[in-house]
Residue frames as a rotation matrix with the C-alpha (Angstrom) as fourth column:
UNK 1
0.577 0.817 -0.009 0.02
0.817 -0.577 -0.016 -0.03
-0.018 0.001 -1.000 0.01
UNK 2
-0.057 -0.578 0.814 1.10
0.454 -0.741 -0.494 3.50
0.889 0.341 0.305 -0.59
UNK 3
-0.736 -0.309 -0.602 2.05
0.668 -0.196 -0.717 5.64
0.104 -0.931 0.351 2.49
UNK 4
-0.880 0.441 0.178 -0.54
-0.427 -0.897 0.113 8.28
0.209 0.024 0.978 1.63
UNK 5
-0.031 0.888 -0.459 -3.32
-0.315 0.427 0.848 5.72
0.949 0.171 0.266 1.64
UNK 6
-0.183 -0.108 -0.977 -2.11
0.773 0.599 -0.211 4.27
0.608 -0.794 -0.026 4.97
UNK 7
-0.969 -0.171 -0.177 -2.03
0.245 -0.738 -0.629 7.77
-0.023 -0.653 0.757 6.52
UNK 8
-0.561 0.822 0.093 -5.55
-0.634 -0.500 0.590 8.48
0.531 0.272 0.802 5.21
UNK 9
0.125 0.634 -0.763 -6.94
0.083 0.760 0.645 5.26
0.989 -0.144 0.043 6.62
UNK 10
-0.464 -0.411 -0.785 -5.21
0.822 0.130 -0.554 5.88
0.330 -0.902 0.277 9.97
UNK 11
-0.984 0.160 0.082 -6.58
-0.178 -0.940 -0.293 9.48
0.030 -0.302 0.953 10.15
UNK 12
-0.257 0.957 -0.134 -10.09
-0.574 -0.040 0.818 8.25
0.778 0.287 0.559 9.32
UNK 13
0.039 0.186 -0.982 -9.87
0.524 0.833 0.178 5.59
0.851 -0.521 -0.065 12.00
UNK 14
-0.776 -0.380 -0.504 -8.69
0.628 -0.383 -0.677 8.17
0.065 -0.842 0.536 14.56
UNK 15
-0.808 0.541 0.235 -11.52
-0.495 -0.838 0.228 10.53
0.320 0.068 0.945 13.67
UNK 16
0.090 0.886 -0.456 -14.13
-0.212 0.464 0.860 7.83
0.973 0.019 0.229 14.13
UNK 17
-0.012 -0.088 -0.996 -12.68
0.802 0.594 -0.063 6.75
0.597 -0.799 0.063 17.51
UNK 18
-0.802 -0.433 -0.411 -12.02
0.594 -0.647 -0.478 10.29
-0.059 -0.628 0.776 18.81
UNK 19
-0.415 0.682 0.602 -15.44
0.244 -0.554 0.796 11.68
0.876 0.477 0.063 17.85
UNK 20
0.579 0.682 -0.446 -16.92
0.582 0.037 0.813 11.38
0.571 -0.730 -0.375 21.37
UNK 21
0.037 -0.657 -0.753 -13.85
0.956 -0.197 0.219 12.73
-0.292 -0.727 0.621 23.07
UNK 22
-0.850 -0.345 0.399 -13.79
0.481 -0.816 0.321 15.85
0.214 0.465 0.859 20.81
UNK 23
-0.263 0.834 0.485 -17.41
0.099 -0.477 0.873 16.59
0.960 0.278 0.042 21.50
UNK 24
0.021 0.236 -0.971 -17.23
0.922 0.371 0.111 16.58
0.387 -0.898 -0.210 25.35
UNK 25
-0.766 -0.389 -0.512 -16.48
0.578 -0.765 -0.284 20.30
-0.282 -0.513 0.811 25.91
UNK 26
0.195 0.956 0.221 -19.81
0.978 -0.172 -0.120 22.16
-0.077 0.239 -0.968 26.04
UNK 27
0.334 -0.144 -0.931 -18.13
0.228 -0.947 0.228 25.54
-0.915 -0.289 -0.283 26.58
UNK 28
-0.744 -0.668 0.031 -16.38
0.142 -0.112 0.984 25.22
-0.653 0.736 0.178 23.18
UNK 29
-0.664 0.533 0.525 -19.78
0.694 0.177 0.697 25.06
0.278 0.827 -0.488 21.51
UNK 30
-0.652 0.346 0.675 -21.29
-0.170 -0.934 0.315 28.08
0.739 0.091 0.667 23.28
UNK 31
0.416 0.812 -0.410 -23.10
0.289 0.310 0.906 26.43
0.862 -0.495 -0.106 26.15
UNK 32
-0.679 -0.632 0.374 -21.93
-0.093 -0.431 -0.897 28.78
0.728 -0.644 0.234 28.88
UNK 33
-0.223 0.610 -0.761 -23.48
0.788 0.572 0.228 27.68
0.575 -0.548 -0.608 32.16
UNK 34
0.465 0.353 -0.812 -23.14
0.823 -0.511 0.249 30.86
-0.327 -0.784 -0.528 34.23
UNK 35
0.957 -0.096 0.275 -22.23
0.007 -0.936 -0.351 34.49
0.291 0.337 -0.895 34.07
UNK 36
0.619 -0.764 0.183 -19.08
-0.414 -0.119 0.903 33.74
-0.668 -0.634 -0.390 36.04
UNK 37
0.101 -0.529 0.842 -17.84
0.597 0.710 0.375 31.35
-0.796 0.465 0.387 33.40
UNK 38
0.635 0.201 0.746 -18.59
0.749 -0.394 -0.532 33.91
0.187 0.897 -0.401 30.66
UNK 39
0.948 -0.300 0.105 -16.78
-0.317 -0.917 0.240 36.64
0.024 -0.261 -0.965 32.48
UNK 40
0.382 -0.857 0.347 -13.76
-0.206 0.287 0.936 34.50
-0.901 -0.429 -0.066 33.08
UNK 41
0.201 -0.262 0.944 -13.57
0.863 0.502 -0.044 33.47
-0.463 0.824 0.328 29.46
UNK 42
0.854 0.139 0.502 -13.80
0.393 -0.804 -0.446 37.11
0.342 0.578 -0.741 28.37
UNK 43
0.788 -0.611 0.076 -10.99
-0.506 -0.572 0.646 38.10
-0.352 -0.547 -0.759 30.77
UNK 44
0.219 -0.725 0.653 -8.82
0.315 0.686 0.656 35.23
-0.924 0.062 0.379 29.42
UNK 45
0.445 0.012 0.895 -9.27
0.894 -0.053 -0.444 36.52
0.042 0.998 -0.035 25.90
UNK 46
0.956 -0.066 0.286 -8.45
-0.064 -0.998 -0.019 40.10
0.287 0.000 -0.958 27.00
UNK 47
0.578 -0.787 0.216 -5.30
-0.313 0.031 0.949 38.89
-0.754 -0.616 -0.229 28.81
UNK 48
0.155 -0.520 0.840 -4.12
0.687 0.668 0.287 36.87
-0.710 0.532 0.461 25.86
UNK 49
0.658 0.110 0.745 -4.75
0.664 -0.552 -0.505 39.79
0.355 0.827 -0.436 23.46
UNK 50
0.942 -0.314 0.119 -2.87
-0.335 -0.863 0.377 42.13
-0.016 -0.395 -0.918 25.85
UNK 51
0.339 -0.858 0.386 0.13
-0.016 0.405 0.914 39.85
-0.941 -0.316 0.124 26.09
UNK 52
0.204 -0.211 0.956 0.22
0.935 0.331 -0.126 39.36
-0.290 0.920 0.265 22.25
UNK 53
0.839 0.173 0.515 -0.11
0.376 -0.870 -0.320 43.14
0.393 0.463 -0.795 21.72
UNK 54
0.809 -0.588 0.006 2.66
-0.352 -0.477 0.806 43.87
-0.471 -0.654 -0.592 24.28
UNK 55
0.103 -0.821 0.561 5.13
0.394 0.552 0.735 41.46
-0.914 0.145 0.380 22.63
UNK 56
0.315 0.063 0.947 4.27
0.949 -0.042 -0.313 42.82
0.020 0.997 -0.073 19.16
UNK 57
0.966 0.057 0.253 4.75
0.060 -0.998 -0.005 46.38
0.252 0.020 -0.967 20.28
UNK 58
0.531 -0.846 0.060 8.16
-0.212 -0.064 0.975 45.50
-0.821 -0.530 -0.213 21.75
UNK 59
0.039 -0.488 0.872 9.16
0.815 0.520 0.255 44.00
-0.578 0.701 0.418 18.41
UNK 60
0.642 0.254 0.724 8.07
0.665 -0.655 -0.359 47.24
0.383 0.711 -0.589 16.60
UNK 61
0.957 -0.290 -0.005 10.02
-0.236 -0.789 0.567 49.33
-0.168 -0.541 -0.824 19.13
UNK 62
0.262 -0.904 0.337 13.14
0.140 0.381 0.914 47.24
-0.955 -0.192 0.227 18.72
UNK 63
0.037 -0.245 0.969 13.07
0.973 0.232 0.021 47.40
-0.230 0.941 0.247 14.94
UNK 64
0.893 0.226 0.388 12.44
0.301 -0.943 -0.143 51.17
0.333 0.245 -0.910 15.08
UNK 65
0.738 -0.674 -0.040 15.55
-0.275 -0.354 0.894 51.43
-0.616 -0.649 -0.446 17.30
UNK 66
0.006 -0.754 0.657 17.59
0.580 0.538 0.612 49.37
-0.815 0.377 0.440 14.84
UNK 67
0.420 0.218 0.881 16.41
0.888 -0.299 -0.350 51.55
0.187 0.929 -0.319 12.00
UNK 68
0.992 -0.111 0.065 17.41
-0.125 -0.943 0.308 54.71
0.027 -0.313 -0.949 13.92
UNK 69
0.422 -0.900 0.111 20.82
-0.107 0.072 0.992 53.29
-0.900 -0.431 -0.066 14.59
UNK 70
0.015 -0.392 0.920 21.36
0.867 0.464 0.184 52.32
-0.499 0.794 0.347 10.93
UNK 71
0.731 0.273 0.625 20.42
0.561 -0.763 -0.323 55.82
0.389 0.586 -0.711 9.81
UNK 72
0.881 -0.462 -0.104 22.84
-0.268 -0.668 0.694 57.34
-0.390 -0.583 -0.713 12.29
UNK 73
0.119 -0.875 0.469 25.59
0.282 0.483 0.829 55.18
-0.952 0.034 0.304 10.88
UNK 74
0.134 -0.015 0.991 24.80
0.983 0.126 -0.131 55.95
-0.123 0.992 0.031 7.26
UNK 75
0.885 0.254 0.390 24.63
0.316 -0.943 -0.103 59.69
0.341 0.215 -0.915 7.87
UNK 76
-0.089 -0.995 0.036 28.01
0.481 -0.074 -0.874 59.68
0.872 -0.060 0.485 9.62
UNK 77
0.290 0.247 0.925 26.56
-0.585 -0.719 0.375 61.21
0.757 -0.650 -0.064 12.82
UNK 78
0.998 0.025 0.057 27.51
-0.059 0.680 0.731 58.07
-0.020 -0.733 0.680 14.79
UNK 79
0.271 -0.962 0.022 31.14
-0.689 -0.210 -0.693 58.36
0.672 0.173 -0.720 15.88
UNK 80
0.629 -0.234 -0.741 33.18
0.492 0.859 0.145 55.60
0.602 -0.456 0.655 17.41
UNK 81
0.939 -0.319 -0.130 35.24
-0.037 -0.469 0.883 56.50
-0.342 -0.824 -0.452 20.50
UNK 82
0.538 -0.833 -0.128 38.82
-0.665 -0.326 -0.672 57.62
0.519 0.446 -0.729 19.91
UNK 83
0.784 -0.267 -0.560 41.19
0.426 0.888 0.174 54.72
0.451 -0.376 0.810 20.85
UNK 84
-0.263 -0.949 0.173 44.00
0.446 -0.279 -0.850 57.22
0.855 -0.147 0.497 21.79
């Protein structure tokens, strides 16, 4: 048998077996039981977005700093210290 066919059969077999396990989380399908659960999920999303935004803004700041340093070097305004 070809390896692609074997992988397809194995994947199909796993999907059939794992069907019940994948469907056990009611929160993933929008069945929020209480307001407390809803509020905690909303705060989790806000925290994750805040962390992602913070890291991305640090990347932008770092690359802006590198761009500034490169322009200083190209313009000749950046001087190395005198070794004497």
